[in-house]
C-alpha positions as CSV (number, residue, x, y, z in Angstrom):
1,M,-36.2,4.6,-25.4
2,K,-34.4,7.5,-23.6
3,M,-34.1,5.4,-20.5
4,I,-32.5,2.5,-22.4
5,K,-30.0,4.9,-24.0
6,Y,-29.3,6.5,-20.6
7,C,-28.7,3.0,-19.0
8,L,-26.4,2.0,-21.8
9,L,-24.5,5.2,-21.5
10,L,-24.0,4.7,-17.7
11,L,-23.0,1.1,-18.3
12,G,-20.4,2.1,-20.8
13,F,-19.1,4.9,-18.6
14,G,-18.8,2.5,-15.7
15,T,-16.9,0.0,-17.8
16,F,-14.6,2.8,-19.0
17,L,-13.8,3.8,-15.4
18,T,-13.1,0.3,-14.2
19,S,-10.8,-0.4,-17.2
20,C,-8.7,2.6,-16.3
21,S,-8.2,1.8,-12.7
22,P,-5.3,-0.5,-11.7
23,T,-5.8,-4.2,-11.0
24,L,-4.1,-4.7,-7.7
25,S,-2.6,-8.0,-6.5
26,P,-1.0,-8.9,-3.1
27,F,2.7,-8.4,-2.8
28,T,4.1,-11.8,-1.7
29,Q,7.4,-13.3,-0.8
30,N,7.3,-15.4,-3.9
31,L,6.8,-12.3,-6.1
32,Y,9.7,-10.6,-4.3
33,E,12.0,-13.6,-4.8
34,E,11.0,-14.3,-8.4
35,N,12.0,-10.8,-9.4
36,N,15.1,-10.5,-7.2
37,W,14.3,-6.8,-6.6
38,T,16.9,-4.6,-4.9
39,E,16.1,-1.8,-2.5
40,G,16.5,0.6,-5.5
41,D,13.9,-1.4,-7.4
42,L,11.5,-1.4,-4.5
43,R,11.7,2.4,-4.3
44,K,10.2,2.5,-7.9
45,I,7.2,0.3,-7.0
46,Q,3.9,2.0,-6.0
47,F,2.4,0.1,-3.1
48,Y,-1.2,0.3,-1.9
49,L,-3.1,-0.9,1.2
50,S,-5.6,-3.8,0.8
51,D,-7.8,-2.6,3.7
52,D,-8.1,0.2,6.2
53,I,-5.6,0.5,9.1
54,V,-6.5,2.5,12.1
55,L,-3.8,3.6,14.6
56,Y,-4.9,5.0,18.0
57,R,-3.7,5.9,21.4
58,E,-5.2,7.2,24.5
59,L,-4.4,10.8,25.4
60,T,-3.4,11.7,28.9
61,G,-3.1,15.1,30.5
62,G,-1.8,17.9,28.3
63,N,1.1,16.0,26.7
64,S,-0.4,15.0,23.4
65,E,0.8,15.7,19.9
66,I,-1.6,15.3,17.0
67,V,0.1,13.8,13.9
68,Q,-2.2,14.1,10.9
69,G,-4.9,12.5,12.9
70,E,-8.0,13.4,14.7
71,I,-9.0,13.4,18.4
72,K,-12.1,11.3,19.3
73,V,-13.8,10.8,22.6
74,V,-14.4,7.1,23.3
75,N,-16.0,6.2,26.6
76,G,-15.3,9.6,28.0
77,R,-11.5,9.3,27.2
78,K,-9.7,11.3,24.5
79,R,-8.2,9.2,21.7
80,D,-5.7,10.3,19.0
81,Q,-6.3,8.4,15.8
82,I,-4.8,8.1,12.3
83,T,-6.7,6.2,9.6
84,F,-5.0,4.8,6.5
85,R,-7.8,4.1,4.0
86,R,-7.9,1.0,1.7
87,G,-6.1,1.9,-1.6
88,T,-3.9,4.5,0.0
89,P,-0.6,4.7,-2.0
90,G,2.7,4.2,-0.3
91,V,6.4,4.1,-1.0
92,F,9.2,1.8,0.2
93,L,11.7,3.7,2.4
94,F,14.1,1.0,3.7
95,S,14.4,-2.6,4.8
96,P,15.1,-2.7,8.6
97,K,16.0,-6.4,8.3
98,T,15.6,-9.3,5.8
99,N,12.0,-9.6,4.5
100,R,10.8,-6.5,6.3
101,F,9.7,-3.3,4.5
102,A,9.2,0.2,6.0
103,V,6.5,1.7,3.8
104,S,5.4,5.4,4.2
105,F,1.8,6.4,3.3
106,E,2.1,10.1,4.0
107,D,4.6,13.0,3.8
108,G,6.0,14.7,6.8
109,G,9.2,12.9,7.7
110,D,11.0,9.6,7.2
111,D,9.8,8.4,10.6
112,R,6.2,8.1,9.3
113,Y,6.1,4.5,8.2
114,L,4.6,1.1,9.0
115,I,6.5,-2.2,8.8
116,F,5.3,-5.1,6.6
117,G,6.5,-8.6,6.2
118,P,5.5,-12.0,4.8
119,N,3.0,-14.1,6.7
120,P,2.9,-17.8,6.0
121,K,-0.7,-18.0,7.2
122,V,-1.9,-15.9,4.3
123,A,0.2,-17.3,1.4
124,N,3.3,-15.2,2.4
125,R,1.6,-11.9,1.6
126,Y,3.4,-8.9,3.1
127,V,1.1,-7.8,5.9
128,L,1.2,-5.2,8.7
129,L,3.6,-6.2,11.5
130,A,3.3,-5.1,15.1
131,S,4.9,-6.1,18.4
132,D,3.0,-7.6,21.3
133,W,0.0,-9.0,19.3
134,N,-2.8,-10.4,21.4
135,R,-6.3,-11.4,20.4
136,Q,-7.5,-7.8,20.4
137,Q,-4.6,-5.6,19.4
138,G,-1.0,-5.0,18.7
139,A,1.5,-2.2,19.2
140,V,3.3,-0.3,16.4
141,T,5.7,2.6,16.4
142,Y,4.7,5.4,14.0
143,A,6.3,8.9,13.9
144,G,8.4,8.0,16.9
145,Q,5.4,7.2,19.1
146,Q,3.7,4.0,20.3
147,W,0.3,3.4,18.8
148,T,-2.3,0.6,19.1
149,V,-3.8,-1.3,16.2
150,D,-6.7,-3.7,16.3
151,A,-6.0,-7.3,15.6
152,N,-8.2,-7.4,12.5
153,D,-5.7,-5.0,10.8
154,A,-3.0,-7.7,11.1
155,Y,-4.0,-9.1,7.7
156,T,-3.9,-5.8,5.9
157,A,-1.5,-6.4,3.0
158,L,0.6,-4.5,0.6
159,M,-0.9,-4.5,-2.9
160,V,0.8,-3.7,-6.3
161,D,-0.3,-3.1,-9.8
162,L,1.2,-6.3,-11.3
163,E,0.2,-5.4,-14.9
164,R,2.2,-2.2,-14.6
165,L,5.2,-4.0,-13.0
166,Q,5.3,-6.6,-15.7
167,R,5.2,-4.2,-18.6
168,V,8.4,-4.4,-20.6
169,D,9.8,-1.3,-22.4
170,V,10.6,-2.3,-26.0
171,N,12.7,-0.1,-28.1
172,S,11.8,-1.2,-31.6
173,R,12.4,-0.1,-35.2
174,V,11.7,-1.4,-38.6
175,A,14.7,-2.0,-40.9
176,S,14.4,-0.1,-44.1
177,G,16.4,-2.7,-46.1
178,R,19.6,-2.3,-48.0
179,K,20.1,-2.3,-51.8
180,V,23.0,-3.2,-54.0
181,G,25.2,-0.2,-54.7
182,G,24.8,1.3,-51.2
183,K,21.8,3.6,-52.0
């Protein structure tokens, strides 16, 4: 009997935890256009990552600068790496050009951002953009330096809490009525 109560308690607690967490949806070009958001509006939206993103670069000689990352040794070579975990919250900084968002996922300067834009291959979701994509990797600029990102990170998308975005603030009151004679 105690075991059943314990299981029901755990089930109820699990349900409570999942009901409190945000339900995230992909940020798409369609959502952006439907709401006609300005840059000021975008700064008020909390973005999240759909999947992990790992930036890395090979270190040479003694001219390395570690930026909130860690150094790993891969095949005998030193590698500087920054990992952005799935669900990491980010903020919109600016739009470098039409349908491109610079989103920052950490403090430390306005040059710490990644660029996202709509991809028609994935229903116009705003996904990570990089230059020089090939089958294995792409190049991104982060904190003023060139980094490499694996090709599987190309589909990491911006996510938003649609339920929170669609909430409407209602200022309501109940009329008390009015009687003859002004009282």
